[in-house]
KEFI-268291 format. One record per residue (C-alpha): residue in one letter; chain; x, y, z. Coordinates in nm, 2 decimals. Layout:
BEGIN
R resn chain      u      v      w
R    A     A      X      Y      Z
...
END
This chain:
BEGIN
R resn chain      u      v      w
R    M     A   0.21   0.77  -0.54
R    S     A   0.53   0.56  -0.53
R    D     A   0.80   0.44  -0.75
R    A     A   0.97   0.11  -0.78
R    D     A   1.32   0.25  -0.83
R    A     A   1.39   0.34  -0.47
R    G     A   1.56   0.08  -0.26
R    I     A   1.47  -0.05   0.08
R    T     A   1.74   0.03   0.33
R    D     A   1.73  -0.20   0.63
R    C     A   1.38  -0.33   0.59
R    D     A   1.31  -0.67   0.45
R    H     A   0.94  -0.60   0.38
R    L     A   0.78  -0.43   0.09
R    Q     A   0.70  -0.07   0.18
R    E     A   0.35   0.06   0.22
R    K     A   0.17   0.23  -0.06
R    C     A   0.00   0.56   0.00
R    A     A  -0.35   0.62   0.14
R    V     A  -0.63   0.84   0.02
R    F     A  -0.94   0.94   0.20
R    G     A  -1.22   1.19   0.10
R    I     A  -1.54   1.33   0.23
R    Y     A  -1.82   1.49   0.02
R    N     A  -2.10   1.70   0.18
R    C     A  -2.03   1.66   0.55
R    H     A  -2.00   1.93   0.82
R    N     A  -1.63   1.97   0.92
R    A     A  -1.52   1.74   0.64
R    S     A  -1.15   1.79   0.71
R    R     A  -1.19   1.65   1.06
R    E     A  -1.36   1.34   0.93
R    V     A  -1.07   1.31   0.68
R    Y     A  -0.82   1.34   0.97
R    F     A  -0.98   1.04   1.14
R    G     A  -0.98   0.85   0.82
R    L     A  -0.61   0.92   0.76
R    Y     A  -0.54   0.81   1.12
R    S     A  -0.69   0.47   1.04
R    L     A  -0.48   0.45   0.72
R    Q     A  -0.15   0.54   0.89
R    H     A  -0.01   0.20   0.81
R    R     A  -0.02   0.28   0.43
R    G     A   0.21   0.58   0.45
R    Q     A   0.42   0.72   0.73
R    E     A   0.64   1.00   0.58
R    S     A   0.39   1.28   0.53
R    S     A   0.03   1.37   0.54
R    G     A  -0.20   1.64   0.40
R    I     A  -0.56   1.75   0.38
R    A     A  -0.72   1.98   0.12
R    S     A  -1.07   2.12   0.18
R    T     A  -1.31   2.36   0.01
R    D     A  -1.58   2.59   0.14
R    G     A  -1.72   2.63  -0.22
R    K     A  -1.52   2.95  -0.28
R    K     A  -1.15   2.85  -0.25
R    I     A  -0.94   2.54  -0.17
R    H     A  -0.74   2.53   0.15
R    L     A  -0.44   2.31   0.21
R    H     A  -0.22   2.18   0.49
R    T     A   0.06   1.93   0.45
R    S     A   0.37   1.84   0.63
R    T     A   0.61   1.55   0.69
R    G     A   0.56   1.31   0.98
R    L     A   0.28   1.09   1.11
R    V     A  -0.08   1.21   1.12
R    A     A  -0.07   1.28   1.49
R    Q     A   0.24   1.51   1.43
R    V     A   0.12   1.69   1.11
R    Y     A  -0.21   1.84   1.24
R    Q     A  -0.27   2.07   1.53
R    E     A  -0.61   2.19   1.65
R    N     A  -0.57   2.54   1.49
R    D     A  -0.49   2.38   1.15
R    F     A  -0.86   2.29   1.12
R    D     A  -0.96   2.65   1.17
R    H     A  -0.87   2.72   0.80
R    L     A  -0.95   2.37   0.66
R    V     A  -1.31   2.46   0.64
R    G     A  -1.59   2.33   0.41
R    K     A  -1.80   2.03   0.34
R    I     A  -1.56   1.87   0.09
R    A     A  -1.21   1.75   0.17
R    I     A  -0.96   1.49   0.06
R    G     A  -0.65   1.36   0.24
R    H     A  -0.33   1.17   0.17
R    N     A  -0.08   0.97   0.37
R    R     A   0.25   0.93   0.18
R    Y     A   0.52   0.67   0.16
R    S     A   0.72   0.86  -0.09
R    T     A   0.98   0.73  -0.34
R    S     A   0.88   0.90  -0.66
R    G     A   1.03   1.25  -0.63
R    G     A   1.20   1.15  -0.30
R    T     A   1.11   1.30   0.03
R    L     A   1.10   1.67  -0.08
R    H     A   0.83   1.88   0.08
R    Q     A   0.71   2.01  -0.26
R    H     A   0.59   1.65  -0.35
R    N     A   0.37   1.62  -0.04
R    Q     A   0.00   1.55  -0.12
R    P     A  -0.27   1.64  -0.19
R    V     A  -0.14   1.82  -0.49
R    H     A  -0.27   2.18  -0.50
R    K     A  -0.13   2.52  -0.61
R    I     A  -0.28   2.84  -0.46
R    G     A  -0.55   2.97  -0.68
R    D     A  -0.60   2.65  -0.88
R    P     A  -0.95   2.51  -0.91
R    L     A  -0.86   2.15  -0.79
R    A     A  -0.67   1.93  -0.55
R    L     A  -0.56   1.57  -0.62
R    A     A  -0.45   1.27  -0.40
R    H     A  -0.30   0.96  -0.57
R    N     A  -0.23   0.61  -0.45
R    G     A  -0.03   0.41  -0.71
R    N     A   0.24   0.47  -0.97
R    L     A   0.27   0.54  -1.34
R    P     A   0.57   0.34  -1.47
R    S     A   0.57   0.56  -1.78
R    T     A   0.47   0.93  -1.79
R    K     A   0.57   0.99  -2.15
R    A     A   0.21   1.03  -2.27
R    L     A   0.14   1.29  -2.00
R    E     A   0.46   1.48  -2.06
R    K     A   0.40   1.49  -2.44
R    F     A   0.04   1.62  -2.39
R    L     A   0.14   1.89  -2.15
R    T     A   0.45   2.00  -2.34
R    E     A   0.24   2.04  -2.65
R    K     A   0.01   2.26  -2.44
R    G     A   0.30   2.48  -2.33
R    V     A   0.31   2.34  -1.97
R    D     A   0.65   2.31  -1.81
R    V     A   0.69   1.95  -1.69
R    H     A   1.04   1.98  -1.54
R    G     A   1.06   1.83  -1.19
R    L     A   0.70   1.70  -1.19
R    N     A   0.63   1.35  -1.06
R    D     A   0.35   1.13  -1.19
R    S     A   0.08   1.27  -0.95
R    E     A   0.17   1.63  -1.04
R    L     A   0.16   1.55  -1.41
R    M     A  -0.20   1.41  -1.38
R    Y     A  -0.29   1.72  -1.18
R    E     A  -0.16   1.95  -1.45
R    A     A  -0.34   1.77  -1.73
R    I     A  -0.67   1.78  -1.54
R    K     A  -0.61   2.15  -1.46
R    Y     A  -0.54   2.23  -1.82
R    E     A  -0.87   2.08  -1.94
R    M     A  -1.06   2.26  -1.66
R    G     A  -0.90   2.58  -1.79
R    Q     A  -1.07   2.51  -2.12
R    G     A  -1.41   2.53  -1.96
R    K     A  -1.47   2.17  -1.86
R    S     A  -1.61   2.05  -1.53
R    L     A  -1.39   1.85  -1.31
R    S     A  -1.55   1.52  -1.40
R    D     A  -1.54   1.60  -1.78
R    A     A  -1.17   1.70  -1.75
R    V     A  -1.09   1.37  -1.58
R    T     A  -1.28   1.18  -1.84
R    Y     A  -1.09   1.36  -2.12
R    T     A  -0.74   1.30  -1.97
R    Y     A  -0.80   0.95  -1.84
R    H     A  -0.63   0.78  -2.14
R    L     A  -0.30   0.97  -2.05
R    F     A  -0.27   0.80  -1.71
R    T     A  -0.06   0.50  -1.81
R    G     A  -0.02   0.31  -1.49
R    A     A  -0.18   0.22  -1.16
R    F     A  -0.39   0.48  -0.98
R    A     A  -0.66   0.52  -0.72
R    L     A  -0.73   0.89  -0.74
R    L     A  -0.94   1.14  -0.54
R    V     A  -0.97   1.48  -0.72
R    M     A  -1.18   1.76  -0.59
R    S     A  -1.29   2.10  -0.72
R    K     A  -1.49   2.36  -0.53
R    D     A  -1.82   2.18  -0.57
R    E     A  -1.74   1.82  -0.68
R    L     A  -1.54   1.52  -0.57
R    V     A  -1.43   1.25  -0.82
R    A     A  -1.29   0.91  -0.74
R    L     A  -1.14   0.69  -1.01
R    Q     A  -0.95   0.37  -1.07
R    D     A  -0.71   0.26  -1.33
R    P     A  -0.84   0.01  -1.60
R    Y     A  -0.75  -0.29  -1.38
R    G     A  -0.83  -0.16  -1.04
R    I     A  -0.49  -0.25  -0.90
R    R     A  -0.51  -0.02  -0.60
R    P     A  -0.81  -0.05  -0.36
R    L     A  -1.07   0.22  -0.33
R    S     A  -1.41   0.21  -0.16
R    V     A  -1.71   0.44  -0.11
R    G     A  -1.96   0.47   0.17
R    K     A  -2.25   0.68   0.29
R    L     A  -2.19   0.93   0.57
R    N     A  -2.46   1.16   0.72
R    G     A  -2.62   1.25   0.39
R    G     A  -2.29   1.27   0.22
R    F     A  -2.02   1.02   0.10
R    A     A  -1.68   0.89   0.22
R    F     A  -1.41   0.75  -0.01
R    S     A  -1.12   0.54   0.13
R    S     A  -0.83   0.32   0.03
R    E     A  -0.95   0.07   0.29
R    T     A  -1.28  -0.01   0.46
R    C     A  -1.13   0.01   0.80
R    A     A  -1.13   0.39   0.77
R    L     A  -1.49   0.39   0.66
R    D     A  -1.57   0.20   0.98
R    T     A  -1.38   0.46   1.18
R    V     A  -1.60   0.75   1.07
R    N     A  -1.91   0.53   1.09
R    A     A  -1.97   0.54   0.71
R    E     A  -2.19   0.27   0.56
R    F     A  -2.01   0.07   0.30
R    I     A  -2.16   0.10  -0.05
R    K     A  -1.91  -0.07  -0.28
R    D     A  -1.56  -0.12  -0.40
R    I     A  -1.49   0.11  -0.69
R    G     A  -1.44  -0.10  -0.99
R    A     A  -1.17  -0.13  -1.25
R    G     A  -1.18   0.17  -1.48
R    E     A  -1.47   0.32  -1.29
R    M     A  -1.52   0.69  -1.21
R    V     A  -1.75   0.78  -0.92
R    V     A  -1.87   1.14  -0.91
R    A     A  -2.02   1.31  -0.60
R    N     A  -2.19   1.64  -0.65
R    K     A  -2.51   1.82  -0.59
R    D     A  -2.70   1.56  -0.79
R    G     A  -2.58   1.28  -0.56
R    L     A  -2.35   0.99  -0.66
R    K     A  -2.31   0.88  -1.02
R    T     A  -2.07   0.62  -1.17
R    Y     A  -1.91   0.60  -1.52
R    N     A  -1.70   0.34  -1.69
R    L     A  -1.39   0.50  -1.85
R    S     A  -1.21   0.19  -1.96
R    K     A  -1.27  -0.07  -2.23
R    G     A  -1.41  -0.33  -1.99
R    E     A  -1.10  -0.49  -1.85
R    E     A  -1.13  -0.72  -1.55
R    R     A  -1.01  -0.62  -1.21
R    R     A  -0.65  -0.71  -1.11
R    L     A  -0.63  -0.61  -0.75
R    D     A  -0.28  -0.63  -0.61
R    I     A  -0.27  -0.96  -0.40
R    F     A  -0.02  -0.81  -0.16
R    E     A  -0.31  -0.62  -0.01
R    F     A  -0.41  -0.95   0.13
R    V     A  -0.06  -1.07   0.21
R    Y     A   0.07  -0.76   0.39
R    F     A  -0.05  -0.41   0.31
R    A     A  -0.42  -0.39   0.42
R    R     A  -0.51  -0.37   0.78
R    P     A  -0.65  -0.70   0.91
R    D     A  -0.99  -0.56   0.99
R    S     A  -1.04  -0.42   0.64
R    K     A  -1.24  -0.61   0.37
R    L     A  -1.14  -0.63   0.01
R    L     A  -1.36  -0.79  -0.27
R    G     A  -1.59  -0.90   0.01
R    K     A  -1.32  -1.09   0.21
R    R     A  -1.20  -1.00   0.55
R    I     A  -0.82  -0.96   0.55
R    Y     A  -0.77  -1.13   0.89
R    E     A  -0.95  -1.44   0.77
R    V     A  -0.76  -1.46   0.45
R    R     A  -0.43  -1.44   0.63
R    Q     A  -0.54  -1.71   0.87
R    N     A  -0.61  -1.92   0.56
R    F     A  -0.26  -1.86   0.44
R    G     A  -0.13  -2.02   0.76
R    K     A  -0.36  -2.31   0.74
R    T     A  -0.25  -2.37   0.38
R    L     A   0.11  -2.35   0.48
R    A     A   0.04  -2.62   0.75
R    E     A  -0.10  -2.85   0.48
R    E     A   0.18  -2.79   0.24
R    F     A   0.46  -2.80   0.49
R    P     A   0.40  -3.01   0.80
R    I     A   0.70  -2.95   1.03
R    E     A   0.78  -3.11   1.36
R    A     A   0.82  -2.83   1.60
R    D     A   0.74  -2.72   1.95
R    V     A   0.61  -2.36   1.90
R    V     A   0.49  -2.13   1.62
R    I     A   0.57  -1.76   1.64
R    P     A   0.50  -1.47   1.41
R    V     A   0.71  -1.18   1.30
R    P     A   0.47  -0.91   1.42
R    E     A   0.25  -0.75   1.32
R    S     A   0.13  -0.86   0.98
R    A     A   0.22  -1.23   1.01
R    I     A   0.02  -1.28   1.33
R    P     A  -0.30  -1.42   1.16
R    A     A  -0.10  -1.66   0.94
R    A     A   0.09  -1.79   1.24
R    I     A  -0.24  -1.84   1.43
R    G     A  -0.37  -2.02   1.12
R    Y     A  -0.07  -2.25   1.11
R    S     A  -0.11  -2.33   1.48
R    M     A  -0.48  -2.41   1.44
R    A     A  -0.42  -2.64   1.15
R    S     A  -0.11  -2.81   1.28
R    G     A  -0.19  -2.83   1.65
R    I     A   0.15  -2.68   1.74
R    Q     A   0.13  -2.42   2.01
R    Y     A   0.11  -2.05   1.91
R    Q     A   0.33  -1.81   2.11
R    Q     A   0.46  -1.46   2.08
R    G     A   0.83  -1.53   2.07
R    L     A   0.91  -1.18   1.93
R    I     A   0.78  -0.86   2.08
R    K     A   0.76  -0.55   1.86
R    N     A   0.88  -0.22   2.00
R    R     A   0.59  -0.01   1.86
R    Y     A   0.76   0.32   1.94
R    I     A   1.03   0.27   1.67
R    G     A   0.87   0.34   1.34
R    R     A   0.99   0.35   0.98
R    T     A   1.09   0.71   1.02
R    F     A   1.33   0.63   1.30
R    I     A   1.67   0.80   1.23
R    M     A   1.97   0.58   1.26
R    P     A   2.27   0.82   1.24
R    D     A   2.56   0.56   1.22
R    Q     A   2.63   0.21   1.10
R    R     A   2.63   0.06   1.44
R    L     A   2.27   0.17   1.50
R    R     A   2.17   0.06   1.15
R    D     A   2.31  -0.29   1.22
R    K     A   2.11  -0.30   1.55
R    S     A   1.79  -0.18   1.40
R    V     A   1.62  -0.52   1.40
R    Q     A   1.71  -0.58   1.76
R    M     A   1.57  -0.24   1.84
R    K     A   1.24  -0.32   1.67
R    L     A   1.20  -0.69   1.77
R    I     A   1.28  -0.83   2.11
R    P     A   1.29  -1.21   2.16
R    V     A   1.13  -1.38   2.46
R    P     A   1.38  -1.64   2.58
R    E     A   1.13  -1.83   2.79
R    V     A   0.93  -1.90   2.47
R    L     A   1.23  -2.00   2.26
R    E     A   1.49  -2.17   2.48
R    G     A   1.55  -2.53   2.38
R    K     A   1.26  -2.52   2.14
R    R     A   1.21  -2.62   1.78
R    V     A   1.07  -2.29   1.65
R    I     A   0.85  -2.22   1.34
R    V     A   0.87  -1.85   1.26
R    V     A   0.61  -1.72   1.02
R    D     A   0.65  -1.40   0.81
R    D     A   0.47  -1.26   0.51
R    S     A   0.75  -1.21   0.26
R    I     A   1.12  -1.20   0.20
R    V     A   1.26  -0.92  -0.01
R    R     A   1.64  -0.89   0.04
R    G     A   1.68  -1.15   0.30
R    T     A   1.90  -0.94   0.53
R    T     A   1.64  -0.88   0.80
R    T     A   1.52  -1.24   0.80
R    G     A   1.88  -1.35   0.85
R    K     A   1.91  -1.12   1.15
R    I     A   1.58  -1.25   1.30
R    V     A   1.70  -1.62   1.26
R    K     A   2.03  -1.53   1.43
R    M     A   1.84  -1.35   1.71
R    L     A   1.62  -1.65   1.78
R    R     A   1.92  -1.88   1.80
R    Q     A   2.09  -1.65   2.04
R    A     A   1.78  -1.65   2.26
R    G     A   1.81  -2.03   2.28
R    A     A   1.60  -2.17   1.99
R    K     A   1.73  -2.53   1.91
R    E     A   1.59  -2.52   1.55
R    V     A   1.45  -2.23   1.34
R    H     A   1.22  -2.31   1.06
R    V     A   1.10  -2.02   0.84
R    I     A   0.77  -2.02   0.66
R    I     A   0.65  -1.74   0.43
R    S     A   0.28  -1.67   0.35
R    S     A   0.36  -1.55   0.00
R    P     A   0.56  -1.71  -0.29
R    P     A   0.91  -1.59  -0.36
R    V     A   0.92  -1.22  -0.48
R    K     A   1.11  -1.24  -0.81
R    Y     A   1.01  -0.92  -0.99
R    P     A   0.98  -0.56  -0.88
R    D     A   0.65  -0.37  -0.86
R    F     A   0.58  -0.08  -1.09
R    Y     A   0.23   0.00  -0.96
R    G     A   0.29   0.18  -0.63
R    I     A   0.49  -0.05  -0.40
R    N     A   0.84   0.05  -0.30
R    T     A   1.05  -0.25  -0.41
R    P     A   1.43  -0.27  -0.48
R    Y     A   1.57  -0.32  -0.82
R    Q     A   1.53  -0.68  -0.94
R    K     A   1.90  -0.74  -0.88
R    D     A   1.84  -0.68  -0.51
R    L     A   1.55  -0.92  -0.48
R    I     A   1.70  -1.23  -0.32
R    A     A   1.46  -1.47  -0.49
R    A     A   1.55  -1.34  -0.83
R    N     A   1.90  -1.45  -0.78
R    K     A   1.91  -1.75  -0.54
R    S     A   1.72  -2.07  -0.51
R    I     A   1.51  -2.15  -0.20
R    A     A   1.79  -2.37  -0.08
R    E     A   2.04  -2.09  -0.13
R    I     A   1.81  -1.84   0.05
R    C     A   1.78  -2.08   0.34
R    E     A   2.15  -2.11   0.37
R    F     A   2.19  -1.73   0.34
R    I     A   1.94  -1.66   0.63
R    G     A   2.08  -1.94   0.84
R    A     A   1.76  -2.13   0.89
R    D     A   1.71  -2.51   0.94
R    S     A   1.44  -2.50   0.67
R    L     A   1.27  -2.24   0.45
R    N     A   0.93  -2.28   0.28
R    F     A   0.71  -2.04   0.08
R    I     A   0.34  -2.09   0.03
R    S     A   0.27  -2.22  -0.32
R    Y     A   0.12  -1.98  -0.58
R    E     A  -0.18  -2.20  -0.61
R    G     A  -0.22  -2.23  -0.23
R    M     A  -0.20  -1.85  -0.19
R    I     A  -0.48  -1.80  -0.45
R    R     A  -0.69  -2.08  -0.30
R    S     A  -0.66  -1.93   0.05
R    T     A  -0.83  -1.60  -0.07
R    G     A  -1.14  -1.78  -0.18
R    L     A  -1.13  -1.58  -0.50
R    P     A  -1.05  -1.67  -0.86
R    K     A  -0.69  -1.60  -0.97
R    D     A  -0.79  -1.38  -1.25
R    V     A  -0.91  -1.10  -1.01
R    F     A  -0.55  -1.05  -0.89
R    N     A  -0.23  -0.88  -1.00
R    T     A   0.05  -1.12  -0.91
R    S     A   0.33  -0.97  -1.11
R    M     A   0.59  -0.97  -0.84
R    F     A   0.57  -1.35  -0.84
R    N     A   0.54  -1.43  -1.21
R    G     A   0.65  -1.11  -1.40
R    K     A   0.31  -1.08  -1.57
R    Y     A   0.21  -0.72  -1.55
R    P     A  -0.15  -0.64  -1.64
R    L     A  -0.08  -0.28  -1.72
R    D     A   0.19  -0.22  -1.98
R    I     A   0.51  -0.11  -1.79
R    K     A   0.65   0.02  -2.13
R    E     A   1.02   0.11  -2.12
R    R     A   1.05  -0.03  -1.77
R    A     A   1.03  -0.38  -1.91
R    N     A   1.39  -0.33  -2.04
R    D     A   1.51  -0.34  -1.68
R    L     A   1.38  -0.70  -1.62
R    K     A   1.52  -1.05  -1.66
R    T     A   1.31  -1.37  -1.67
R    V     A   1.37  -1.56  -1.35
R    T     A   1.38  -1.94  -1.38
R    L     A   1.51  -2.03  -1.04
END
């Protein structure tokens, strides 16, 4: 669950979406969910939560912080049962308030819900609930979906029937895990914009935002859950239903560019290999005379290796990442905020001094961090700094679960590539072509959502379209 309205402070990357992980019919299900969430930490670092059921009642534990900080050994004493779902949150919709932590559950209710994605419009849900006498004040998109499903369960429907009945009200992007006391339901929006997979585990089933977490718990991959598909795990096994009108999948291509962990697979493709292909394509499209290729760690490492392999230019780690300063690091004054990049990335002068340097990154959002990196490399002795980016210019905000700034704050929506190059202080700046990016995935373009590059949104963003301008730069 995320919302495109929130800005990015000092970070020049798009922020992680959330992560969901669920287990059906496994002993100590909550512990397996814990390990799954640990593997999905990169998708959400503000809060985490697990809901479990022993078949009689639903138990919940959530808190702010990283997975390792949120759970203590004694927390699992009450997270009992063979069904559990979990959530890592990178929150923007509803802010960082504790009451918006997930999974969504209220004491005594018959369900819990975990959501990865965003509904750009919640008017249909609000209208439905208001007409049923449900107070919607202060509820975010995930909580509105929860209340709609709960209402239908209150009318005597099973969880899967309640989800089926309310599905048409969910106007946006969602990969949902919803559990009752005896059933676990996983479902995708009509275009499958967010990733969600299912695997077998010790006679039960595991559901995950990424396959890397299935590997962590030794689950055997079954399939990616399709666009508009609902998968139901209950005492009868695993059954699938198509709830949409047969739309084609439009997976967010930024999963390949940045979000997914390199060892995950999406649509049958290993993320690491696709990112290497991005680098090889960049070397073909933009041959540059240089002495060394370096990545902005961590996500750009495979692309930098790919560029080095294709160009023959030596790969080096010219920037070292301080892994102990995360996105939750508190910077109490402006001086520390200004030094945040230097605190996270440390240049290696011996790699850079007197060299013509190609620095590879996955995206440019505002341009401020990229400018600081270029300046840092020059101060460490780089003779030339050439920036290459493994995605096209980001010209439009996301409305499907990625935390992007307003369009007015996206540098590529307001400056040409030459102007961006001057702004960041590089000797040259090049972005992979749209066609080159698609070709590098080895998949057809019509399986992807590429709205941040071209403004074509597969799911209707409704009233949010009024906030956009067409970019012709």
